[in-house]
C-alpha positions in Angstrom: 0.0 0.0 0.0 2.8 2.4 0.9 4.5 1.8 -2.5 1.3 2.5 -4.3 0.9 5.8 -2.5 4.5 6.7 -3.3 4.1 5.9 -6.9 0.9 7.9 -7.2 2.5 10.9 -5.4 5.5 10.8 -7.9 3.1 10.4 -10.8 1.0 13.4 -9.6 4.2 15.5 -9.2 5.4 14.5 -12.7 2.1 15.5 -14.3 1.9 18.8 -12.5 5.5 19.6 -13.3 4.9 18.9 -17.0 1.8 21.1 -17.0 3.7 24.0 -15.3 6.7 23.7 -17.6 4.4 23.8 -20.7 2.6 26.9 -19.3 5.9 28.5 -18.6 7.3 27.8 -22.0 4.2 29.3 -23.6 4.5 32.4 -21.4 8.2 33.0 -22.2 7.3 34.8 -25.5 5.4 37.5 -23.5 7.7 38.0 -20.5 10.1 40.9 -20.1 12.3 42.1 -17.2 9.6 44.3 -15.8 7.2 41.3 -15.8 9.7 39.2 -13.8 9.8 41.9 -11.1 6.0 42.1 -11.1 5.7 38.4 -10.8 8.2 38.4 -7.9 6.2 41.1 -6.1 3.1 39.0 -6.5 4.8 35.8 -5.5 6.4 37.3 -2.4 2.9 38.4 -1.2 1.6 34.9 -1.6 3.4 33.7 1.6 2.3 34.6 5.1 4.6 37.1 6.8 5.4 35.0 9.9 4.5 31.4 9.3 4.2 28.9 12.1 6.8 26.2 12.6 4.3 23.6 11.2 3.7 25.8 8.1 7.5 26.3 7.6 8.0 22.6 7.7 5.1 22.0 5.3 6.5 24.7 3.0 10.0 23.2 3.0 8.6 19.8 2.1 6.5 21.3 -0.7 9.5 23.3 -2.0 11.6 20.2 -2.1 8.9 18.2 -4.0 8.4 20.9 -6.5 12.1 21.5 -7.1 12.6 17.7 -7.6 9.6 17.4 -10.0 10.5 20.5 -12.1 14.1 19.5 -12.4 13.3 15.9 -13.3 10.6 16.7 -15.8 12.6 19.5 -17.5 15.0 16.9 -18.7 12.2 14.7 -20.1 9.7 17.0 -21.8 9.9 17.2 -25.6 10.3 21.1 -25.6 13.1 23.3 -24.4 12.7 23.9 -20.6 15.8 25.9 -19.7 16.4 27.9 -16.5 13.9 30.7 -16.9 11.1 28.3 -17.9 11.9 26.2 -14.8 12.0 29.2 -12.5 8.6 30.5 -13.9 7.0 27.0 -13.5 8.3 26.7 -10.0 7.2 30.1 -9.0 3.7 29.7 -10.4 3.3 26.3 -8.6 4.6 27.7 -5.3 2.3 30.7 -5.5 -0.7 28.4 -5.9 0.4 26.7 -2.7 0.7 30.2 -1.1 4.5 30.0 -0.8 6.4 33.1 -1.8 9.5 32.9 -4.0 11.7 35.1 -6.2 13.1 34.7 -9.7 16.6 36.1 -10.0 18.4 36.7 -13.3 22.2 36.9 -13.5 25.0 36.7 -15.9 28.7 35.9 -16.0 31.5 36.8 -18.4 34.1 34.0 -18.6 37.8 34.6 -19.4 37.2 33.8 -23.0 34.6 36.7 -23.1 31.5 34.4 -23.4 28.4 36.0 -21.9 26.2 33.5 -20.1 22.8 34.4 -18.6 21.0 32.3 -16.0 17.8 32.4 -14.0 17.1 30.8 -10.7 14.3 30.5 -8.1 15.0 31.5 -4.5 13.0 31.2 -1.3 14.2 32.4 2.0 17.7 32.9 0.6 18.0 29.3 -0.7 18.2 28.4 -4.3 15.3 26.0 -5.1 15.8 25.8 -8.9 18.9 26.8 -10.9 21.7 24.8 -9.4 25.0 26.4 -8.4 24.7 30.1 -9.0 28.0 31.2 -7.3 29.6 32.3 -10.6 26.7 34.6 -11.6 26.4 38.3 -10.9 22.8 39.3 -10.2 21.3 41.5 -12.9 17.6 41.4 -12.0 15.9 40.7 -8.7 13.4 42.6 -6.6 16.2 44.5 -4.8 17.3 46.0 -8.1 15.7 47.8 -11.0 15.7 46.4 -14.5 19.0 47.1 -16.3 19.2 50.2 -18.5 19.0 48.9 -22.1 19.3 52.3 -23.8 22.0 52.5 -26.5 25.3 54.2 -25.5 
């Protein structure tokens, strides 16, 4: 019986992750830097200001499940589900659960002058989706304004 419940839970997470990744992929064509900041503000207000210990424990479990499911399914869906799509999917799913989160966008310039951008999802200072982000400099989060893109 326990194995049946575990299998059903994993199947449910896989289906929900696939749905959220598909929605995020479709939304990518319409999302700009200002939209990310707006989504962050809305998602931050989704969580309660001072959750109880029980809610924090529940939220941590849900965050771990969602991060696992999004990461696993992003490798398996037949469309491109890169870092921003994963962060969008995770943030939407967490907001539905009334758990606040923030999408952060950063970039790095390697020694060989290659520019690399990356997005990740953060909750309470912890990276939920996006892997190791130590080499990236934050370009866009809710503590900064969108970068100035006017020509020099």
